[in-house]
A tleap script that builds the chain and sets N, CA, C and O, in Angstrom:
source leaprc.protein.ff14SB
mol = sequence {
  NMET THR ALA LYS THR GLN GLU GLN LEU MET
  HIE GLN TYR TRP GLY THR GLY SER ALA ASN
  PHE THR VAL GLY ARG ILE PRO ILE ALA SER
  CYS ASP PHE SER THR HIE VAL TYR SER TYR
  ASP ASP VAL ALA ASN ASP THR THR LEU SER
  HIE PHE SER ILE ASP VAL ASP ARG ASP ASP
  THR ALA THR GLY ASN LYS LEU GLY PHE ILE
  LYS GLU VAL LEU GLU CARG
}
set mol.1.N position { -51.699 7.505 -2.988 }
set mol.1.CA position { -51.555 8.108 -4.293 }
set mol.1.C position { -52.945 8.533 -4.775 }
set mol.1.O position { -53.907 7.777 -4.642 }
set mol.2.N position { -53.045 9.703 -5.317 }
set mol.2.CA position { -54.340 10.162 -5.819 }
set mol.2.C position { -54.724 9.381 -7.079 }
set mol.2.O position { -53.874 8.778 -7.733 }
set mol.3.N position { -56.008 9.404 -7.401 }
set mol.3.CA position { -56.490 8.702 -8.598 }
set mol.3.C position { -55.804 9.241 -9.856 }
set mol.3.O position { -55.474 8.474 -10.761 }
set mol.4.N position { -55.592 10.548 -9.913 }
set mol.4.CA position { -54.938 11.152 -11.084 }
set mol.4.C position { -53.492 10.669 -11.200 }
set mol.4.O position { -53.035 10.345 -12.296 }
set mol.5.N position { -52.779 10.619 -10.090 }
set mol.5.CA position { -51.394 10.154 -10.104 }
set mol.5.C position { -51.329 8.674 -10.477 }
set mol.5.O position { -50.438 8.258 -11.219 }
set mol.6.N position { -52.265 7.883 -9.968 }
set mol.6.CA position { -52.318 6.466 -10.327 }
set mol.6.C position { -52.518 6.292 -11.827 }
set mol.6.O position { -51.857 5.464 -12.453 }
set mol.7.N position { -53.416 7.059 -12.395 }
set mol.7.CA position { -53.681 6.957 -13.831 }
set mol.7.C position { -52.449 7.381 -14.631 }
set mol.7.O position { -52.132 6.758 -15.644 }
set mol.8.N position { -51.759 8.419 -14.196 }
set mol.8.CA position { -50.543 8.847 -14.888 }
set mol.8.C position { -49.486 7.745 -14.858 }
set mol.8.O position { -48.838 7.469 -15.868 }
set mol.9.N position { -49.320 7.120 -13.699 }
set mol.9.CA position { -48.354 6.038 -13.570 }
set mol.9.C position { -48.727 4.873 -14.475 }
set mol.9.O position { -47.876 4.332 -15.181 }
set mol.10.N position { -50.004 4.487 -14.455 }
set mol.10.CA position { -50.459 3.380 -15.304 }
set mol.10.C position { -50.191 3.681 -16.780 }
set mol.10.O position { -49.739 2.813 -17.527 }
set mol.11.N position { -50.472 4.906 -17.185 }
set mol.11.CA position { -50.261 5.274 -18.586 }
set mol.11.C position { -48.772 5.274 -18.943 }
set mol.11.O position { -48.394 4.809 -20.018 }
set mol.12.N position { -47.940 5.786 -18.063 }
set mol.12.CA position { -46.508 5.855 -18.354 }
set mol.12.C position { -45.857 4.480 -18.466 }
set mol.12.O position { -44.918 4.298 -19.240 }
set mol.13.N position { -46.344 3.525 -17.707 }
set mol.13.CA position { -45.760 2.190 -17.738 }
set mol.13.C position { -46.429 1.260 -18.750 }
set mol.13.O position { -45.753 0.485 -19.426 }
set mol.14.N position { -47.772 1.339 -18.855 }
set mol.14.CA position { -48.496 0.352 -19.660 }
set mol.14.C position { -49.421 0.954 -20.711 }
set mol.14.O position { -50.106 0.196 -21.398 }
set mol.15.N position { -49.477 2.255 -20.871 }
set mol.15.CA position { -50.383 2.888 -21.813 }
set mol.15.C position { -49.811 2.971 -23.218 }
set mol.15.O position { -48.665 2.593 -23.460 }
set mol.16.N position { -50.621 3.469 -24.135 }
set mol.16.CA position { -50.202 3.671 -25.518 }
set mol.16.C position { -49.056 4.680 -25.555 }
set mol.16.O position { -49.153 5.753 -24.958 }
set mol.17.N position { -47.981 4.342 -26.248 }
set mol.17.CA position { -46.829 5.228 -26.344 }
set mol.17.C position { -46.031 5.297 -25.053 }
set mol.17.O position { -45.305 6.265 -24.825 }
set mol.18.N position { -46.155 4.285 -24.207 }
set mol.18.CA position { -45.508 4.281 -22.895 }
set mol.18.C position { -44.196 3.516 -22.937 }
set mol.18.O position { -43.652 3.232 -24.004 }
set mol.19.N position { -43.705 3.192 -21.758 }
set mol.19.CA position { -42.511 2.357 -21.644 }
set mol.19.C position { -42.778 0.950 -22.170 }
set mol.19.O position { -41.845 0.198 -22.451 }
set mol.20.N position { -44.066 0.598 -22.303 }
set mol.20.CA position { -44.497 -0.667 -22.895 }
set mol.20.C position { -43.980 -1.889 -22.130 }
set mol.20.O position { -43.531 -2.863 -22.735 }
set mol.21.N position { -44.047 -1.830 -20.794 }
set mol.21.CA position { -43.625 -2.974 -19.990 }
set mol.21.C position { -44.531 -4.167 -20.272 }
set mol.21.O position { -45.734 -4.007 -20.480 }
set mol.22.N position { -43.956 -5.344 -20.277 }
set mol.22.CA position { -44.727 -6.573 -20.465 }
set mol.22.C position { -44.593 -7.499 -19.268 }
set mol.22.O position { -45.232 -8.550 -19.226 }
set mol.23.N position { -43.776 -7.126 -18.301 }
set mol.23.CA position { -43.556 -7.944 -17.118 }
set mol.23.C position { -43.678 -7.047 -15.887 }
set mol.23.O position { -43.241 -5.896 -15.900 }
set mol.24.N position { -44.268 -7.580 -14.839 }
set mol.24.CA position { -44.338 -6.870 -13.567 }
set mol.24.C position { -44.083 -7.844 -12.439 }
set mol.24.O position { -44.379 -9.032 -12.567 }
set mol.25.N position { -43.541 -7.363 -11.344 }
set mol.25.CA position { -43.260 -8.225 -10.192 }
set mol.25.C position { -44.292 -7.930 -9.115 }
set mol.25.O position { -44.385 -6.804 -8.627 }
set mol.26.N position { -45.060 -8.936 -8.749 }
set mol.26.CA position { -46.075 -8.803 -7.717 }
set mol.26.C position { -45.769 -9.832 -6.635 }
set mol.26.O position { -45.789 -11.032 -6.911 }
set mol.27.N position { -45.489 -9.394 -5.415 }
set mol.27.CA position { -45.207 -10.357 -4.350 }
set mol.27.C position { -46.454 -11.125 -3.938 }
set mol.27.O position { -47.565 -10.597 -3.992 }
set mol.28.N position { -46.267 -12.361 -3.530 }
set mol.28.CA position { -47.353 -13.175 -3.007 }
set mol.28.C position { -47.441 -12.907 -1.510 }
set mol.28.O position { -46.469 -13.098 -0.779 }
set mol.29.N position { -48.607 -12.465 -1.062 }
set mol.29.CA position { -48.832 -12.030 0.332 }
set mol.29.C position { -47.935 -10.830 0.617 }
set mol.29.O position { -47.588 -10.095 -0.308 }
set mol.30.N position { -47.555 -10.617 1.863 }
set mol.30.CA position { -46.771 -9.417 2.180 }
set mol.30.C position { -45.293 -9.648 1.889 }
set mol.30.O position { -44.835 -10.781 1.740 }
set mol.31.N position { -44.570 -8.552 1.814 }
set mol.31.CA position { -43.126 -8.600 1.596 }
set mol.31.C position { -42.511 -7.446 2.377 }
set mol.31.O position { -43.214 -6.756 3.116 }
set mol.32.N position { -41.227 -7.231 2.225 }
set mol.32.CA position { -40.569 -6.172 2.989 }
set mol.32.C position { -40.998 -4.766 2.560 }
set mol.32.O position { -40.656 -3.800 3.242 }
set mol.33.N position { -41.728 -4.619 1.465 }
set mol.33.CA position { -42.234 -3.316 1.042 }
set mol.33.C position { -43.702 -3.111 1.410 }
set mol.33.O position { -44.251 -2.039 1.158 }
set mol.34.N position { -44.344 -4.115 1.999 }
set mol.34.CA position { -45.753 -4.020 2.375 }
set mol.34.C position { -45.936 -3.052 3.545 }
set mol.34.O position { -45.011 -2.810 4.321 }
set mol.35.N position { -47.132 -2.511 3.652 }
set mol.35.CA position { -47.427 -1.596 4.754 }
set mol.35.C position { -47.675 -2.338 6.058 }
set mol.35.O position { -47.611 -1.735 7.129 }
set mol.36.N position { -47.957 -3.640 5.988 }
set mol.36.CA position { -48.117 -4.471 7.176 }
set mol.36.C position { -47.873 -5.936 6.793 }
set mol.36.O position { -47.877 -6.291 5.615 }
set mol.37.N position { -47.664 -6.769 7.802 }
set mol.37.CA position { -47.396 -8.190 7.569 }
set mol.37.C position { -48.718 -8.946 7.497 }
set mol.37.O position { -49.581 -8.780 8.359 }
set mol.38.N position { -48.875 -9.765 6.483 }
set mol.38.CA position { -50.054 -10.609 6.355 }
set mol.38.C position { -49.717 -11.835 5.517 }
set mol.38.O position { -48.733 -11.849 4.777 }
set mol.39.N position { -50.541 -12.850 5.645 }
set mol.39.CA position { -50.387 -14.046 4.817 }
set mol.39.C position { -51.772 -14.448 4.324 }
set mol.39.O position { -52.773 -13.829 4.686 }
set mol.40.N position { -51.821 -15.466 3.514 }
set mol.40.CA position { -53.097 -15.919 2.972 }
set mol.40.C position { -53.750 -16.992 3.846 }
set mol.40.O position { -54.886 -17.395 3.598 }
set mol.41.N position { -53.030 -17.448 4.861 }
set mol.41.CA position { -53.593 -18.427 5.798 }
set mol.41.C position { -52.846 -18.305 7.120 }
set mol.41.O position { -51.775 -18.888 7.290 }
set mol.42.N position { -53.403 -17.555 8.043 }
set mol.42.CA position { -52.762 -17.304 9.336 }
set mol.42.C position { -53.135 -18.323 10.410 }
set mol.42.O position { -52.766 -18.142 11.570 }
set mol.43.N position { -53.847 -19.374 10.063 }
set mol.43.CA position { -54.264 -20.373 11.031 }
set mol.43.C position { -53.174 -21.445 11.129 }
set mol.43.O position { -52.829 -22.091 10.140 }
set mol.44.N position { -52.645 -21.617 12.335 }
set mol.44.CA position { -51.573 -22.594 12.553 }
set mol.44.C position { -52.050 -24.008 12.232 }
set mol.44.O position { -53.187 -24.380 12.522 }
set mol.45.N position { -51.163 -24.776 11.632 }
set mol.45.CA position { -51.398 -26.192 11.318 }
set mol.45.C position { -52.580 -26.428 10.379 }
set mol.45.O position { -53.180 -27.503 10.415 }
set mol.46.N position { -52.918 -25.477 9.564 }
set mol.46.CA position { -54.003 -25.643 8.586 }
set mol.46.C position { -53.439 -26.312 7.336 }
set mol.46.O position { -53.317 -25.685 6.284 }
set mol.47.N position { -53.102 -27.585 7.464 }
set mol.47.CA position { -52.461 -28.299 6.364 }
set mol.47.C position { -53.390 -28.549 5.183 }
set mol.47.O position { -52.921 -28.834 4.081 }
set mol.48.N position { -54.698 -28.446 5.396 }
set mol.48.CA position { -55.646 -28.616 4.289 }
set mol.48.C position { -55.959 -27.281 3.624 }
set mol.48.O position { -56.686 -27.236 2.632 }
set mol.49.N position { -55.418 -26.204 4.160 }
set mol.49.CA position { -55.629 -24.838 3.664 }
set mol.49.C position { -57.105 -24.451 3.632 }
set mol.49.O position { -57.536 -23.726 2.735 }
set mol.50.N position { -57.864 -24.919 4.583 }
set mol.50.CA position { -59.295 -24.605 4.633 }
set mol.50.C position { -59.546 -23.137 4.984 }
set mol.50.O position { -60.651 -22.634 4.777 }
set mol.51.N position { -58.539 -22.451 5.508 }
set mol.51.CA position { -58.677 -21.025 5.828 }
set mol.51.C position { -57.934 -20.132 4.827 }
set mol.51.O position { -57.842 -18.920 5.022 }
set mol.52.N position { -57.411 -20.730 3.768 }
set mol.52.CA position { -56.676 -19.977 2.752 }
set mol.52.C position { -57.613 -18.996 2.050 }
set mol.52.O position { -58.717 -19.361 1.647 }
set mol.53.N position { -57.161 -17.742 1.907 }
set mol.53.CA position { -57.963 -16.732 1.219 }
set mol.53.C position { -57.053 -15.620 0.703 }
set mol.53.O position { -56.121 -15.196 1.386 }
set mol.54.N position { -57.337 -15.158 -0.507 }
set mol.54.CA position { -56.604 -14.012 -1.061 }
set mol.54.C position { -57.439 -12.734 -0.984 }
set mol.54.O position { -57.113 -11.729 -1.617 }
set mol.55.N position { -58.517 -12.786 -0.204 }
set mol.55.CA position { -59.402 -11.621 -0.089 }
set mol.55.C position { -58.679 -10.366 0.381 }
set mol.55.O position { -59.086 -9.259 0.029 }
set mol.56.N position { -57.619 -10.512 1.166 }
set mol.56.CA position { -56.884 -9.341 1.638 }
set mol.56.C position { -56.349 -8.525 0.453 }
set mol.56.O position { -56.219 -7.305 0.560 }
set mol.57.N position { -56.043 -9.166 -0.652 }
set mol.57.CA position { -55.540 -8.457 -1.828 }
set mol.57.C position { -56.639 -7.819 -2.665 }
set mol.57.O position { -56.353 -7.143 -3.653 }
set mol.58.N position { -57.896 -8.027 -2.278 }
set mol.58.CA position { -59.024 -7.334 -2.913 }
set mol.58.C position { -59.432 -6.101 -2.105 }
set mol.58.O position { -60.254 -5.302 -2.555 }
set mol.59.N position { -58.865 -5.953 -0.934 }
set mol.59.CA position { -59.250 -4.918 0.024 }
set mol.59.C position { -58.437 -3.642 -0.205 }
set mol.59.O position { -57.208 -3.663 -0.143 }
set mol.60.N position { -59.130 -2.535 -0.469 }
set mol.60.CA position { -58.448 -1.261 -0.694 }
set mol.60.C position { -57.682 -0.773 0.528 }
set mol.60.O position { -56.608 -0.190 0.385 }
set mol.61.N position { -58.209 -0.998 1.720 }
set mol.61.CA position { -57.548 -0.480 2.916 }
set mol.61.C position { -56.352 -1.318 3.320 }
set mol.61.O position { -55.403 -0.789 3.900 }
set mol.62.N position { -56.370 -2.617 3.030 }
set mol.62.CA position { -55.273 -3.486 3.453 }
set mol.62.C position { -54.093 -3.451 2.483 }
set mol.62.O position { -52.951 -3.270 2.907 }
set mol.63.N position { -54.354 -3.620 1.196 }
set mol.63.CA position { -53.247 -3.720 0.233 }
set mol.63.C position { -53.413 -2.781 -0.963 }
set mol.63.O position { -52.650 -2.866 -1.926 }
set mol.64.N position { -54.383 -1.904 -0.909 }
set mol.64.CA position { -54.595 -1.012 -2.044 }
set mol.64.C position { -55.217 -1.713 -3.234 }
set mol.64.O position { -55.101 -1.244 -4.366 }
set mol.65.N position { -55.886 -2.849 -2.982 }
set mol.65.CA position { -56.537 -3.621 -4.033 }
set mol.65.C position { -55.524 -4.120 -5.060 }
set mol.65.O position { -55.612 -3.807 -6.247 }
set mol.66.N position { -54.571 -4.895 -4.582 }
set mol.66.CA position { -53.514 -5.438 -5.437 }
set mol.66.C position { -54.087 -6.194 -6.635 }
set mol.66.O position { -53.586 -6.051 -7.751 }
set mol.67.N position { -55.129 -6.994 -6.417 }
set mol.67.CA position { -55.714 -7.771 -7.522 }
set mol.67.C position { -56.392 -6.866 -8.552 }
set mol.67.O position { -56.341 -7.147 -9.750 }
set mol.68.N position { -57.022 -5.788 -8.098 }
set mol.68.CA position { -57.623 -4.830 -9.019 }
set mol.68.C position { -56.568 -4.147 -9.879 }
set mol.68.O position { -56.785 -3.906 -11.066 }
set mol.69.N position { -55.431 -3.838 -9.276 }
set mol.69.CA position { -54.318 -3.222 -9.998 }
set mol.69.C position { -53.800 -4.165 -11.089 }
set mol.69.O position { -53.571 -3.745 -12.222 }
set mol.70.N position { -53.619 -5.431 -10.740 }
set mol.70.CA position { -53.142 -6.414 -11.712 }
set mol.70.C position { -54.135 -6.528 -12.874 }
set mol.70.O position { -53.737 -6.551 -14.039 }
set mol.71.N position { -55.414 -6.598 -12.550 }
set mol.71.CA position { -56.445 -6.696 -13.586 }
set mol.71.C position { -56.419 -5.487 -14.510 }
set mol.71.O position { -56.538 -5.631 -15.727 }
set mol.72.N position { -56.264 -4.301 -13.944 }
set mol.72.CA position { -56.231 -3.087 -14.771 }
set mol.72.C position { -55.027 -3.091 -15.706 }
set mol.72.O position { -55.150 -2.703 -16.868 }
set mol.73.N position { -53.866 -3.523 -15.219 }
set mol.73.CA position { -52.678 -3.598 -16.064 }
set mol.73.C position { -52.903 -4.588 -17.205 }
set mol.73.O position { -52.546 -4.304 -18.349 }
set mol.74.N position { -53.483 -5.730 -16.909 }
set mol.74.CA position { -53.716 -6.732 -17.952 }
set mol.74.C position { -54.702 -6.270 -19.017 }
set mol.74.O position { -54.654 -6.743 -20.152 }
set mol.75.N position { -55.595 -5.351 -18.662 }
set mol.75.CA position { -56.581 -4.843 -19.616 }
set mol.75.C position { -56.012 -3.750 -20.523 }
set mol.75.O position { -56.679 -3.342 -21.474 }
set mol.76.N position { -54.830 -3.278 -20.259 }
set mol.76.CA position { -54.242 -2.207 -21.072 }
set mol.76.C position { -53.565 -2.761 -22.302 }
set mol.76.O position { -53.016 -2.002 -23.100 }
savepdb mol mol.pdb
quit
């Protein structure tokens, strides 16, 4: 999606005079709508979660910066 289209979408859903949504659904890790399968800890038997990381959701190429999107919505 182009930056202009993203801004239009953000304004239509969460901007002044918009649909005024107050709730959004954000999947944890990947889901059936994701562009690829990923998790926050792909290391087998990591019961202490020492390899747990949500960095993939900060990555523009992997998830489109899901965390940045959430932050922008909350700031509106």
